[in-house]
C-alpha positions in Angstrom: 80.0 86.1 86.2 79.9 90.0 86.3 79.4 91.4 89.7 77.1 94.5 90.3 76.1 96.7 93.0 73.0 95.9 94.9 71.6 99.1 93.8 71.8 98.2 90.1 70.5 94.7 90.9 67.3 95.9 92.4 66.7 99.4 90.9 66.0 98.4 87.3 63.4 95.9 88.6 61.6 98.7 90.6 61.9 101.2 87.8 60.4 98.6 85.4 57.5 98.2 87.9 57.0 101.9 88.2 57.0 102.4 84.3 54.4 99.3 83.9 52.3 100.8 86.5 52.1 104.1 85.0 51.5 102.7 81.6 48.8 100.6 82.9 47.2 103.5 84.8 47.5 105.7 81.7 46.0 103.1 79.4 43.0 102.6 81.8 42.6 106.4 82.1 42.5 107.0 78.4 40.1 104.2 77.8 37.9 105.4 80.5 37.9 108.8 79.3 37.3 107.8 75.6 34.3 105.7 76.8 33.1 108.7 78.7 33.3 111.2 75.8 31.7 108.7 73.4 28.9 107.9 76.0 28.2 111.7 76.4 28.1 112.3 72.7 25.8 109.5 72.0 23.6 110.7 74.8 23.6 114.1 73.4 22.6 112.9 69.9 19.9 110.5 71.3 18.4 113.4 73.2 18.5 115.7 70.3 16.9 113.1 68.0 14.1 112.5 70.4 13.5 116.2 70.5 13.3 116.5 66.8 10.8 113.6 66.5 8.0 115.9 67.4 8.9 118.3 64.5 9.0 115.6 62.0 6.2 113.3 63.1 3.4 115.6 61.2 5.4 115.6 58.1 5.6 111.9 57.7 1.8 111.2 57.6 2.0 112.1 53.8 5.7 112.6 53.3 7.0 115.5 50.9 10.7 115.1 50.7 11.1 118.6 49.7 9.5 119.8 53.2 11.3 117.2 55.2 14.6 118.1 53.7 14.0 121.8 54.1 13.2 121.2 58.0 16.0 118.9 58.4 18.5 121.5 57.0 17.0 124.2 59.2 17.0 122.1 62.5 20.6 120.7 61.7 21.8 124.3 61.3 20.3 125.4 64.6 21.4 122.2 66.7 24.9 122.1 65.0 24.1 118.4 64.3 23.7 116.5 61.1 20.0 115.4 60.8 18.9 112.7 58.4 15.2 111.5 58.1 14.4 108.2 56.4 11.3 106.3 55.9 11.0 102.6 56.8 12.6 101.4 53.6 15.8 103.3 54.2 15.0 105.9 51.5 16.5 109.3 52.6 13.7 112.0 52.9 15.8 114.8 54.2 19.4 115.6 55.3 21.0 118.8 56.8 24.4 118.2 54.8 23.5 116.7 51.5 20.8 116.3 48.8 18.7 113.3 49.7 18.3 112.6 45.9 21.9 111.9 45.7 22.3 109.8 48.7 22.1 106.1 48.7 19.6 103.8 50.5 20.4 103.6 54.4 18.3 100.6 54.9 21.1 98.3 55.5 23.1 100.7 57.8 23.5 99.1 61.4 21.9 101.9 63.2 19.0 101.8 60.7 18.3 98.1 61.4 18.4 98.6 65.1 16.0 101.6 64.9 13.7 99.5 62.9 13.5 96.7 65.4 12.1 99.6 67.7 15.2 100.4 69.5 17.7 103.1 69.6 20.8 102.3 67.2 24.2 103.7 67.4 27.2 103.3 65.2 30.7 105.0 65.0 32.3 104.9 61.5 33.9 106.9 58.8 31.6 108.9 56.4 32.4 108.6 52.9 30.0 111.5 52.2 31.7 113.8 54.5 35.1 112.2 54.7 35.5 112.1 58.5 34.6 109.8 61.4 31.1 110.3 62.9 29.0 108.8 65.4 25.6 107.8 64.1 22.4 107.7 66.5 19.1 106.5 65.0 15.8 106.9 66.8 12.6 105.3 65.4 9.6 107.6 64.7 6.4 105.8 65.9 2.8 106.7 65.5 0.5 104.4 67.5 3.1 102.0 68.3 4.0 101.7 64.6 7.4 102.7 63.1 6.8 105.0 60.2 10.3 106.4 59.8 13.6 106.9 61.4 15.5 110.1 62.5 19.2 109.9 62.6 21.5 112.5 64.2 25.3 112.2 63.8 28.1 114.5 64.8 31.9 114.4 63.8 34.2 113.0 66.2 37.0 115.2 65.6 36.3 117.3 68.5 36.1 114.3 70.9 39.5 113.1 69.2 41.1 116.6 69.8 40.0 116.4 73.4 41.3 113.0 73.7 44.4 114.0 72.2 44.8 117.0 74.5 44.1 114.4 77.4 46.7 112.1 76.1 49.3 114.7 75.9 48.6 115.9 79.5 48.6 112.4 80.8 51.8 111.7 79.0 53.4 114.8 80.4 52.1 114.0 84.0 53.4 110.3 83.6 56.8 111.6 82.6 56.9 113.8 85.5 55.7 111.2 88.0 58.1 108.6 86.3 61.0 111.2 86.9 59.9 111.9 90.5 59.6 108.3 91.2 62.8 107.4 89.6 64.8 110.2 91.8 63.0 109.3 95.0 63.3 105.7 94.4 67.2 106.0 93.7 67.4 108.2 96.8 65.6 105.6 99.0 67.6 102.7 97.6 70.9 104.8 98.1 70.1 105.3 101.7 69.3 101.6 102.2 72.4 100.5 100.6 74.7 103.0 102.3 74.8 101.0 105.5 75.6 97.9 103.3 78.5 99.9 101.8 79.6 100.6 105.4 79.3 97.1 106.1 81.7 96.2 103.2 84.1 98.7 104.0 84.2 97.6 107.7 84.6 94.1 106.6 87.5 95.1 104.3 89.1 96.7 107.2 88.5 93.6 109.4 90.1 91.5 106.7 92.9 93.7 106.6 93.7 93.0 110.3 92.3 96.0 111.6 90.3 94.3 114.4 89.6 97.4 116.5 87.3 98.6 113.8 83.7 98.9 114.9 81.0 99.2 112.4 78.2 102.1 112.9 74.6 100.5 113.8 72.1 101.6 111.2 68.3 102.1 111.9 67.3 99.1 109.7 66.8 96.3 111.9 68.2 93.4 109.7 71.3 95.5 108.7 71.8 96.6 112.4 71.7 92.7 113.5 74.5 92.1 110.8 76.6 95.1 112.0 76.3 94.1 115.7 77.2 90.6 114.8 80.2 91.7 112.9 81.2 94.0 115.6 80.8 91.0 118.1 82.9 88.7 115.7 85.7 91.4 115.6 85.9 91.4 119.5 86.1 87.6 119.3 88.7 87.6 116.5 90.9 90.2 118.3 90.7 88.3 121.5 91.7 85.0 119.6 94.3 86.6 117.5 95.8 88.1 120.7 95.8 84.7 122.1 97.3 83.0 119.1 100.0 85.7 119.1 100.7 85.1 122.9 101.0 81.4 122.2 103.1 81.8 118.9 105.5 84.0 120.9 105.7 81.6 123.7 106.3 78.8 121.2 108.8 80.8 119.6 110.6 81.5 123.0 110.5 77.8 123.9 111.9 76.8 120.6 114.6 79.6 120.8 115.6 78.5 124.3 115.9 74.9 123.4 119.3 73.2 123.0 117.7 70.9 120.4 117.3 71.9 116.9 113.8 71.8 115.8 112.9 72.1 112.1 109.2 71.8 110.7 108.9 71.1 107.0 105.9 70.8 104.6 104.9 67.9 102.4 107.4 69.1 99.7 110.3 68.9 102.5 110.6 72.7 102.4 111.3 74.4 105.7 108.4 76.2 107.3 109.9 76.7 110.9 113.6 76.5 112.2 114.9 77.5 115.6 118.1 79.1 116.6 119.9 75.8 117.8 119.1 74.2 114.4 120.4 77.2 112.5 123.6 77.1 114.6 124.0 73.2 113.8 123.3 73.9 110.0 125.4 77.1 110.0 122.5 79.0 108.4 120.4 82.2 109.1 116.7 81.6 109.8 115.7 84.0 107.0 117.7 82.1 104.5 116.4 78.6 105.4 112.8 79.4 105.6 111.2 78.0 102.4 114.4 76.1 101.3 114.4 72.3 101.0 115.8 70.9 104.2 118.2 68.5 102.1 119.6 71.7 100.5 120.4 73.2 104.1 121.5 70.1 105.8 123.5 68.2 103.1 123.8 64.8 104.7 122.5 61.6 102.4 121.6 59.7 105.7 118.9 62.5 106.5 117.5 62.1 103.1 116.7 58.4 103.9 115.4 59.1 107.4 112.9 61.7 106.1 111.8 59.3 103.4 111.1 56.8 106.0 109.3 59.2 108.4 107.0 60.4 105.4 105.4 57.1 105.2 105.3 56.0 108.8 103.0 57.0 111.7 105.6 56.5 114.4 108.8 58.4 115.4 111.6 57.6 113.2 115.2 57.8 114.7 118.7 58.0 113.3 122.0 59.4 113.6 123.9 61.8 111.2 127.4 63.4 111.2 127.9 67.0 110.5 131.4 68.0 109.3 132.9 71.3 109.4 135.6 72.8 112.0 134.8 69.9 114.0 132.8 66.7 113.5 129.5 66.7 115.1 127.2 63.7 115.9 123.6 64.5 116.0 120.7 62.4 116.8 117.8 62.9 114.7 114.0 62.2 115.5 111.4 62.8 112.8 107.7 62.3 113.2 104.6 63.4 111.2 103.2 66.8 111.6 99.3 67.0 111.5 96.8 69.6 111.6 93.9 69.9 113.9 91.8 67.4 111.8 94.5 64.9 111.8 95.6 65.4 108.3 99.4 65.0 107.5 100.8 68.6 106.6 104.5 67.6 106.9 107.2 66.7 109.4 108.7 67.9 112.5 112.4 67.1 112.9 114.5 67.4 116.1 118.1 67.5 115.9 119.8 66.6 119.4 123.7 67.2 119.5 125.3 64.1 121.2 128.8 64.9 120.2 129.8 65.2 124.0 128.0 62.1 124.8 129.6 60.4 121.8 133.0 61.5 123.1 132.2 60.3 126.6 130.9 57.1 125.3 134.1 56.6 123.3 136.3 57.5 125.9 134.4 55.0 128.3 134.8 52.3 125.6 138.5 53.1 125.2 139.0 53.0 128.7 137.1 49.6 129.2 139.1 48.3 126.2 142.4 49.4 127.7 141.6 48.2 131.0 140.4 44.9 129.9 143.4 44.5 127.6 145.7 45.3 130.6 143.8 42.9 132.8 144.1 40.1 130.4 147.9 39.6 131.3 147.7 39.3 134.9 144.5 37.2 134.7 146.3 34.9 132.3 149.2 34.7 134.6 146.9 34.2 137.6 145.1 31.3 135.7 148.3 29.7 134.7 149.8 29.6 138.1 146.8 28.4 139.7 146.7 25.5 137.2 150.3 24.7 137.7 150.0 24.5 141.4 146.9 22.4 141.1 148.7 19.9 139.1 151.4 19.5 141.6 149.4 17.1 144.1 152.3 16.1 146.3 153.3 19.6 147.3 150.0 21.3 147.7 147.6 20.2 150.7 143.9 19.8 150.5 143.1 23.2 151.7 145.5 24.9 149.3 143.8 23.1 146.4 140.4 24.0 147.4 141.6 27.8 147.6 143.4 27.4 144.3 140.4 25.9 142.7 138.5 29.0 143.9 141.0 31.2 142.6 141.0 29.4 139.3 137.3 29.5 138.9 137.0 33.3 139.6 140.1 34.0 137.3 138.4 32.0 134.6 135.0 34.1 135.1 137.0 37.2 135.1 138.7 36.1 131.9 135.4 35.5 130.3 134.3 38.9 131.5 137.3 40.7 130.0 136.8 38.7 126.9 133.1 39.9 126.6 134.1 43.4 127.3 136.9 43.3 124.4 134.3 41.7 122.1 131.8 44.4 122.9 134.1 47.3 122.6 135.2 45.8 119.4 131.7 45.8 117.9 131.0 49.3 119.2 134.3 50.7 117.7 133.8 49.0 114.4 130.2 50.2 114.2 131.1 53.8 114.8 134.1 53.9 112.5 132.5 52.3 109.6 134.8 49.2 109.9 132.1 46.6 109.2 132.3 44.6 106.0 129.1 43.0 105.0 128.8 40.1 102.7 126.2 37.9 101.2 126.1 34.6 103.3 123.9 31.7 103.4 122.1 32.1 106.8 121.4 28.4 107.4 125.3 27.7 107.4 125.7 30.5 110.1 122.9 29.0 112.2 124.2 25.5 111.9 127.8 26.8 113.2 126.2 28.5 116.1 124.3 25.6 117.0 127.2 23.1 116.6 129.4 25.3 118.9 126.9 25.0 121.5 125.9 21.4 121.0 128.0 19.9 123.6 126.7 22.1 126.4 123.3 21.4 125.1 123.7 17.6 125.5 125.1 17.9 129.0 121.8 19.8 130.0 119.7 17.3 127.8 118.4 20.0 125.6 117.2 19.5 122.2 118.1 22.1 119.6 115.8 22.3 116.3 116.5 24.5 113.4 113.8 26.0 111.0 115.5 27.8 108.1 115.3 27.6 104.4 118.4 26.0 103.0 118.8 28.8 100.1 118.0 32.0 102.4 120.7 34.4 101.8 121.2 38.0 103.6 123.8 40.7 103.8 125.5 39.8 107.1 128.5 40.0 109.4 128.9 36.2 109.6 131.1 36.0 112.8 129.3 38.6 114.5 125.8 37.2 113.8 127.1 33.6 114.9 128.3 34.9 118.2 125.0 36.9 118.8 122.9 33.5 118.0 125.3 31.4 120.0 125.0 33.8 123.1 121.1 33.5 122.9 121.5 29.5 122.8 124.0 29.6 125.7 121.6 31.9 127.7 118.6 29.6 127.1 120.7 26.4 127.9 122.6 27.7 130.9 119.6 29.8 132.7 116.7 27.5 131.7 116.6 24.6 134.2 113.3 23.5 132.9 114.3 23.9 129.3 114.1 20.8 127.1 113.8 22.1 123.7 115.0 25.0 121.9 114.1 26.2 118.4 116.1 28.4 116.0 113.8 29.8 113.4 114.7 32.2 110.5 111.8 34.0 108.6 111.4 36.8 106.2 108.6 39.3 106.8 108.1 42.9 105.3 111.8 43.0 104.1 113.0 42.2 107.5 114.8 39.1 108.5 113.9 37.7 112.0 116.1 35.2 113.8 114.0 33.7 116.6 115.5 31.7 119.5 112.6 30.1 121.3 112.6 27.8 124.5 110.1 26.0 126.6 111.3 27.1 130.1 109.6 28.9 132.9 109.9 32.5 131.1 110.8 35.8 132.3 108.7 38.2 134.6 107.4 41.2 132.6 109.3 43.7 135.1 112.8 42.3 133.8 112.0 42.5 130.0 112.7 46.2 129.3 116.1 45.8 131.0 117.4 42.4 129.6 119.6 43.9 127.1 121.5 46.3 129.5 125.0 45.4 130.4 125.4 43.5 133.7 121.8 43.2 134.1 120.8 40.0 135.9 117.6 38.5 136.9 119.1 36.4 139.7 122.7 37.6 140.6 123.4 34.5 142.7 122.2 32.2 139.7 124.4 34.1 137.3 127.5 33.5 139.6 126.6 29.8 139.5 126.5 29.5 135.9 129.4 31.7 135.2 127.5 34.4 133.3 129.2 37.8 132.8 125.9 39.8 132.3 127.1 40.9 128.8 125.7 38.4 126.5 122.5 40.1 125.7 124.1 43.5 125.4 126.4 42.0 122.9 123.5 40.7 121.1 121.8 44.0 120.9 125.0 45.8 119.6 125.5 43.1 117.0 121.8 43.6 115.7 122.4 47.5 115.7 125.7 47.0 113.7 123.5 45.3 111.1 121.2 48.2 111.3 118.6 46.2 113.3 117.4 45.5 116.8 116.9 42.8 119.3 113.7 42.2 121.1 112.3 39.6 123.6 108.9 38.1 124.4 108.0 35.9 127.4 105.1 34.9 129.5 105.9 33.3 132.9 105.3 29.4 132.5 105.3 29.6 128.7 109.2 30.0 127.8 110.9 32.9 126.0 111.3 34.1 122.5 114.4 36.3 121.8 114.5 37.8 118.3 117.1 39.6 116.1 115.6 41.8 113.6 117.8 42.5 110.4 116.6 45.0 107.7 117.2 43.9 104.0 119.7 46.8 103.6 122.1 46.5 106.6 123.7 49.8 107.7 125.3 51.1 110.6 123.1 52.6 113.3 
């Protein structure tokens, strides 16, 4: 659609209105003037005819056409009017312009018929005799109330037409002048009215260009003045809001720049929108080079692609680890979450990179230290256990008190040995997970669960605990069979040892949403909610004295958690005091190292 200025949208209509008004006024004026001229001409002819009746009345008693015609010619010449006298039959007795004998009967003429009806007749028509347009007025000649003849006066309308023509020319000239003046004046008025609108447009363009210090002039027109005042008020508000936005942006950029964690915001097409200094240093790129580029082209790590894919369809924070290679290997913990606008619409992702290389190295050092110390403790513990058992077997040389002390030594040495075994097992799981030394294979899950139950069956029978297995016989999964058997065995052992009221344990395997869940449920007294968040921590005990009695090391559930993480899953617990516990191992369909 073609856009036009307001002036050219309104002005043509006003021009058309003015032109139509002038045309209507001119038409009305000419019609009135024409009617006025014709009315005056008729009145003049009627008056002249009435005056001439007295001259012709005596002659019509015994009409003599020659006398009547002579008088008609003389009076017509004197009055500058064509005079025609006719009897009641329409026979022309005299005419000031023509020979009556040559003229046709006028009895059927309209003005003649009106005059014979005792009224004044008037008619305007073209005269074939004189070859011009004439106005005819016929007046009856009466004697004693009886019409004895008709006198008709007529006059050419050429003078009237000439006068009207001159009037038309003057009116046309005046109309053109008035139209031009009205056009010019209207154009100037509209230009003056639209000038403030032009100022508003120019001011709005300056505001749109970011010149918020612009202030529009306030015109005299009330409506436009209100608009200009509103736009000035809007400019003040926008300037304040923009200043606040810039300050907030600067604060945000300062915060992001000072963060040790890398922060990257990407749009729905995974293109970088914002990246802070720490992220640039991790990716070894410049911010100007990274903005607008796909993040997977800047950080070329396949694991990140999978993490972004999961975060794109998730409403929760997705966490994972990536490794950046270069001069030295760096370990990065990645958190990705949906980025939404003020309306809650997803517009991208915000990704936080946390360099955990130092923590990983410290953790590795700690694991190596624990593994080395545990390995070194293995030999003296084995020696202590062996000597204690040997001394206990010699009943003759050892007194009762010594046997009691030896039994205590053997008990604690055995517990210490179990603790060392758990520490070594935990260290092996962590090391294998970190170094990628885990080999997954397709296994029948029921066989693994049967082995775990069978290895703890003797302990369960001593405690009078019944173990039930619920698992499809043909269920297969990518697993670490020995590790998973150890994890399920630890859960069974915990339920048997620490649940005095436990009489039944159910091991159940189910697949839900591409996830394998292995559940170990008991009917014991349950665990208080305050303990649940820390159950899988190392050496965490609900009741330390009870753990000493049962011989627990405090590492069983921690080992379960790390075995689940080695499969790319997690461990969880659900318990209500008085209703037993349910421990779960969640394994994804595609197992991968954490």
